[in-house]
C-alpha positions in Angstrom: 0.0 0.0 0.0 1.0 3.6 -0.4 0.9 6.7 1.7 0.6 10.1 0.1 1.6 12.9 2.4 0.7 16.5 1.5 0.2 19.9 2.9 -2.5 21.5 0.8 -5.7 22.3 2.8 -8.0 21.6 0.0 -6.6 18.2 -0.6 -6.8 17.5 3.2 -10.5 18.3 3.1 -11.2 16.4 0.0 -9.4 13.2 1.1 -10.2 13.3 4.8 -6.6 12.2 5.5 -5.3 10.6 8.6 -3.3 12.7 11.0 0.2 11.5 12.1 2.9 13.4 13.9 6.3 13.9 12.2 8.0 11.6 14.7 5.5 8.9 14.1 5.8 9.4 10.4 9.6 9.0 10.6 9.2 5.8 12.6 6.8 4.5 10.0 9.1 5.4 7.1 12.1 3.9 8.7 10.5 0.9 10.4 7.9 -0.3 7.9 7.9 -3.5 6.0 9.8 -3.8 2.7 6.5 -3.7 0.8 5.5 -0.3 2.2 6.2 2.9 0.4 5.4 6.5 1.1 4.9 9.7 -0.8 6.4 12.6 1.2 4.9 16.0 0.2 5.9 19.6 0.5 3.1 22.0 -0.6 1.4 19.4 -2.8 4.5 17.9 -4.4 4.9 14.5 -2.8 8.0 12.5 -2.4 8.0 8.7 -2.2 10.6 6.9 -0.2 10.9 3.2 0.2 10.5 2.1 3.8 13.2 -0.2 4.9 12.9 -2.7 7.7 15.2 -1.9 10.6 17.4 -4.7 11.8 19.4 -4.8 15.0 20.0 -1.7 17.3 16.8 0.1 16.6 17.1 2.1 18.9 37.4 21.4 14.6 38.2 24.2 12.8 40.1 26.9 14.6 39.3 29.3 16.2 36.2 27.5 17.5 36.6 26.1 20.9 35.9 22.4 21.5 34.8 21.2 24.9 33.9 17.8 26.4 31.4 16.9 29.1 30.7 13.7 31.1 27.7 11.6 30.4 25.3 11.2 33.3 24.1 7.9 31.8 27.4 6.4 30.8 26.8 3.2 32.8 23.6 2.5 30.9 25.1 3.1 27.5 27.8 0.5 27.7 26.0 -2.1 25.6 25.2 0.6 22.9 28.8 1.6 22.7 29.9 -2.0 22.3 27.6 -2.3 19.3 28.5 1.0 17.7 30.7 -0.7 15.1 27.9 -2.8 13.8 25.3 -0.4 12.5 25.5 -1.3 8.9 22.0 -1.7 7.5 20.4 0.4 10.3 19.1 3.8 9.7 18.7 5.0 13.3 21.8 5.7 15.3 21.8 6.4 19.1 23.7 9.3 20.6 26.2 6.9 22.2 26.8 5.2 18.9 27.2 8.5 17.1 29.8 9.8 19.6 31.9 6.7 19.1 31.7 7.1 15.3 32.6 10.7 15.5 35.9 9.8 17.1 36.8 8.0 13.9 36.6 10.5 11.0 37.8 8.1 8.4 36.8 4.5 7.7 39.1 1.7 6.6 38.2 2.2 2.9 39.2 5.9 3.0 35.6 7.2 3.2 34.6 9.7 5.8 32.0 9.8 8.6 30.3 13.2 8.2 27.9 14.8 10.6 25.2 17.1 9.2 23.0 19.4 11.1 19.6 19.0 9.3 17.6 21.3 11.6 14.7 23.3 10.2 12.1 25.3 12.2 9.0 27.2 11.5 9.6 31.0 11.0 10.7 33.3 12.5 13.2 30.8 14.0 16.1 30.2 11.6 18.2 27.0 12.0 21.0 28.3 9.7 21.6 31.2 12.1 21.5 28.9 15.1 24.1 26.7 13.5 26.3 29.7 12.8 26.1 30.9 16.4 26.8 27.4 17.8 27.1 25.1 19.5 27.6 22.4 17.0 29.3 19.0 16.5 32.9 19.7 15.5 33.4 19.7 11.7 29.7 19.2 11.1 28.1 20.6 7.9 24.7 22.3 7.7 22.1 21.2 5.1 19.9 24.2 4.4 16.9 22.8 2.7 15.5 26.4 2.2 18.6 27.3 0.3 19.2 24.0 -1.5 15.8 23.6 -3.1 15.0 25.8 -6.1 13.2 28.9 -4.9 9.5 29.5 -5.8 9.2 30.8 -9.3 12.6 29.6 -10.4 12.8 27.6 -13.7 14.4 24.7 -11.8 11.4 24.4 -9.6 9.2 21.7 -10.9 6.1 23.7 -9.8 7.4 27.0 -11.1 4.0 28.5 -11.6 2.7 27.4 -8.2 5.1 29.4 -6.0 6.0 26.4 -3.8 9.0 26.3 -1.5 11.1 23.3 -0.3 11.1 21.4 -3.6 13.6 18.7 -4.4 16.9 20.2 -5.8 17.9 19.3 -9.3 20.6 16.6 -9.6 23.1 19.1 -10.8 22.5 21.5 -7.9 22.6 18.7 -5.4 25.8 17.3 -6.7 27.5 20.7 -6.6 26.2 21.3 -3.1 27.9 18.0 -2.0 31.1 19.3 -3.6 30.9 22.5 -1.5 30.3 20.4 1.6 33.3 18.1 0.7 31.0 15.1 0.7 31.7 12.1 -1.7 29.2 9.4 -2.6 31.0 6.7 -0.5 31.0 8.8 2.7 28.6 7.9 5.5 26.3 10.7 6.6 24.9 11.2 10.1 22.0 13.7 10.2 21.2 15.2 13.6 19.0 17.9 15.1 20.6 20.6 17.2 17.6 20.8 19.6 14.9 18.5 20.9 11.6 18.2 19.1 13.0 19.5 15.9 10.3 18.9 13.2 12.4 19.3 10.1 15.6 17.3 10.3 13.8 14.2 8.9 13.5 16.1 5.7 17.2 16.6 5.5 17.6 12.9 6.0 15.2 12.2 3.2 16.8 14.6 0.8 20.3 13.1 1.4 18.9 9.6 0.9 16.8 10.2 -2.2 18.7 12.5 -4.5 20.6 9.7 -6.2 24.0 10.7 -4.9 24.4 8.3 -1.9 23.4 4.8 -1.3 20.5 5.3 1.2 22.2 2.7 3.5 24.9 5.3 4.0 22.6 8.0 5.4 21.8 7.7 9.1 19.4 9.5 11.4 20.9 10.3 14.9 18.3 9.9 17.7 18.9 12.8 20.1 19.8 16.4 20.5 23.0 18.3 21.1 22.1 18.5 24.8 22.1 14.7 25.0 25.3 14.6 22.9 27.0 16.9 25.3 25.8 15.1 28.4 27.2 11.8 27.0 30.7 13.2 26.5 30.4 14.2 22.9 32.7 17.0 21.7 31.1 20.4 21.1 32.4 23.2 19.0 31.6 26.7 20.1 32.1 30.1 18.5 30.3 31.9 15.8 30.8 31.1 12.1 30.9 34.1 9.8 28.9 33.9 6.5 31.2 34.6 3.6 34.2 33.4 5.5 33.3 29.9 6.6 32.6 27.4 3.7 30.0 25.6 5.8 27.7 28.6 5.3 27.9 28.6 1.5 24.9 29.7 -0.6 23.5 27.7 -3.6 23.7 29.2 -7.0 20.5 27.9 -8.8 21.4 29.7 -12.0 24.5 27.6 -12.7 23.0 24.2 -13.7 24.8 24.5 -17.0 28.0 25.9 -15.6 30.6 24.3 -13.4 30.5 20.5 -13.3 30.4 18.6 -10.0 33.2 16.2 -9.1 30.5 13.4 -8.9 27.1 13.2 -10.5 23.7 12.0 -9.3 22.6 8.7 -10.9 18.9 9.6 -10.3 17.3 12.3 -12.4 14.2 14.2 -11.6 12.1 13.3 -14.7 10.4 9.9 -14.1 11.9 9.8 -10.6 10.4 6.9 -8.7 10.6 8.7 -5.4 8.7 11.8 -6.5 5.0 12.2 -7.2 4.0 15.5 -8.8 0.9 17.6 -8.3 -1.0 15.8 -11.0 -0.4 12.4 -9.3 -1.7 13.7 -6.0 -4.8 15.3 -7.6 -5.5 12.1 -9.4 -5.6 10.2 -6.1 -7.9 12.9 -4.7 -10.3 12.7 -7.7 -10.4 8.9 -7.5 -11.4 9.0 -3.9 -14.0 11.7 -4.4 -15.5 9.7 -7.3 -15.6 6.5 -5.3 -13.0 4.8 -7.5 -10.8 2.1 -6.0 -8.1 4.0 -4.1 -4.5 2.8 -4.2 -3.3 5.4 -1.7 -4.0 7.0 1.6 -3.4 10.7 2.2 -1.5 11.4 5.5 -0.9 15.0 6.6 2.4 15.2 8.4 2.0 18.7 9.8 1.5 19.6 13.5 -1.9 18.9 14.9 -2.6 22.6 15.2 -2.1 23.2 11.6 -4.0 20.1 10.6 -7.1 21.1 12.6 -6.7 24.8 11.9 -6.2 25.8 15.4 
């Protein structure tokens, strides 16, 4: 069966969709059976990501200052630490596992372990500014989904005429962004949220997993916040990053798709992309349900309960 997730009010009313919290949605996507698939939507363009069955363990640049703190729960994390070297095939990584992995920046095959702050918040809060101010995991990158996706009205936006934000970046733009972040296809990425209850970092995880640049098995979701990271002895980088001076705060040039080539390319293109359902696909599902036709999808609204119920 399929899940279609969207954010358009008129579609919500037409379909009478189920409500599900972002955290429950993430658990569904990461822990569903191999036959389950999902359409993730942002303003009526839906993205489909294959759900993979979780196996075991479900559960610094100068001049920034790096500090270390003791973990108040170190005794209870011993078993997790002992298993930190065997997370292959798993998509969820505990804070304790992530800390151990962070100590080893390079793997035996020469690939890197790279930590990425994927935080996103509802305006007026700006995750990019918070990352620049710190604290952050040492040498972590920041994935700015607002900056990476083609802006509303831009020719690269698949819904150019609909003025929609947060669309999937083009393969060329994404590959060049990975160059700017010094990320290669064989690197393993660990996506984390800087603060508790962050609603948006799952989208960064999805983007990195489904743009055809990485094997999705090499993209992990860290379960916990920087507070927990610090409590458990993880290194913390402090000090403000200056935009224009620190490469981690680069800006995407969406007008250069025919310009400079990326070192590596994405093997998955947008046209005919199996992980993307466009507006027409979503509307077809809506019409089929309204007309009483046999439905092959369920619409699930992944917004907060307040936005879903209009409160």
